[in-house]
Steps between C-alpha positions, in 0.01 A plus 500: 500500500779679311451562129724280280761694306449445127793713390829342625855605479555242220203644303643851522853394418384288204284784370785758537748264336275424204426871456876573508556227243226630268522874554835584669586561865412870477135413431455266798359768726296425813173611331571304186598185688192533719268548202646194324483289822138608550550683827573832652850613592435402864590133463828596328600719787382247755763246372766747378625797698528707183538478124878467525454182700264357234732617226792323668291183526414532127870551415599194703236298321629629170857392601374150570303498174819588304699229688235240419491626140878459473502159665243372249654668199631235252880455500601470136859618499823378657664847454523687839266786557290405193213336681495761773499772235229323293273470803556866599423625147196281474380625839531862374296412188232301682479682836562859405355663811662253744837546321474875528425477867775250584774616273436865406301674770677687782299369794605553865471125579662387174741206501818515280477357151774255598305388811192431291690319226714295736208390704513225756658256254800718418409534135760762417772318703418176309549689167821662617635159618403343167683779306811451712489122451490559123820705527372852540781693678280754662153355523371781721601756235340280236178501698502882502565526123225246419259654744530851365411365158226270633337786703511726193331240285229458765446877525491526121235230485287700736496795264449290191850582370615142502361256250733199486337161540569279795738288287679809372533635850642170624755498222586862569563434869711192427701681234548801737626270773752353252610841383546627857689193592738538213613843635 
């Protein structure tokens, strides 16, 4: 009778994802994942060809985690790009290591920032359409202006250089949209 496998692909992926979330993707090595999963490296390489394949699976799981995070993030503003920006900034504050992996790291299997943000629901397209419906002449350019600022705020929050509250950030984004729209 064959021995039952106690370490599954899902165990390994979950362990590697949680390690990435807690310690950063650079620290999720085969040996460290194995130690945390309570096994040798053999089960890892039985289910994954190499560490890049496992890293890609972790990355994909992180993309889905971000998309779920965004979908569940409260919508408190009617101003285009504000809710998307608030969720992105909050994600940077709350999930520093996942944010770094998804939006800052230069990984060979990385998706574009736009692809991650837009998701399956067309999040960015919805925001651009909303801006256009509110009279924005070049909603695509407006997205770029807003996004450069939003990404900067998120990066500043990683380093501790951003200390505005959630309400102040929301007001800042809404006021920035109005200022950009006026030009």
